[in-house]
N, C-alpha and C positions, 0 to 999 in steps of 0.2 A: 504495500500499499502505500504511496507515494506520502509525502510528508507534508505536501500541498493539501489534499486532501483533509488534514485534519485544522487546515488556515480555513477554510472553506466559511467557516461561519464564524471567526471573528471578526471584529469589529475594526475599523481604521486604525483607533487607539492601541489596540492590543496589538495589529498586526506593527504598529512601529515601535511600540514598545520592546515586541522577539527581535527586530532588527536592531535595537539600543543592545538588548543584550545579548546577540550574536556580534555583533563589534566589539562590545565590551570583551569578550570570552576568548576573540582572536586576538587581541591585544593584549590582555592579561598573560595569554597561551604563547604570544609571538615567541618566544626564544626556545621555549619547549620544539614546538611545531618543527622551528628552524634547526634546531639540533635534529630528531626526529629522521624528518626528510636529509639532511646533512652526513646524518652518518650511512644511512641505506644509501647515496650515492654513494661515498667514499667505498661501502662493500663491493657496490656493483664496479666500479672503476676498479676496483683490485682483482675482481674477477677477469675482466676484462683486459688486465693484463697479463694472468695469468693465461687466459687464451692467447695472447699475443708470443708467448714464448715459445720458443724451441723446444724441439723434444716432449711438448704437454703429450699424453697419448690420448688414444680416443675416449675413454673413460672421463679422463679429467677434464677433456672440452667438453666432455657431456653433460659430466658434473657442475661446470661452469654455466653450461648453457640452461641447467633447470634450475642452480641460484638465483642466475639472474630473473629467470622469470618471474621464479618466488617474489623476489626483490622487487621488482617491475609492478607485479599484480597487489603489493601490499602498498605501494607507494598510491597504486589506482586507488584504491579503497578506501586510504586514507583521503587522498585529495579530493577525494567523487563526496566523501561526508561531509569534508569541512567544506568544502562546495555549498552542497545542500542544507547545511546549518546554516550558512551566510545568506544563502541567496532567496531559499522559497518564503521567507516571510516578505520580502519584498516583492519578490513576484505574486505571491497572494494577492498583496495589499495592488498592487497594481493593476491585476485584473481586476479584483471588486469595485474596483474604481471606473474602470470600462467600464461594467457592466449596469 
């Protein structure tokens, strides 16, 4: 179920408050969010470095691909969740004002 369905019956004031809370959450957790994404990027970069190394076996390369896929999946999921948190109240408010 999309989060926007939860916002469908909220008033404009409630939606603006939800936007402020989302903005405050992202601001308050900015450094943690950065550290998490940066750690994942560094892990992926290390795996890419291993792929480039001479003498890596097929199994080692396959392991790198699997781990890169796992990291990218986690990053995608986290980014999407943060995007939804921050955007859905505003989108819902815009849609409510257009109706």
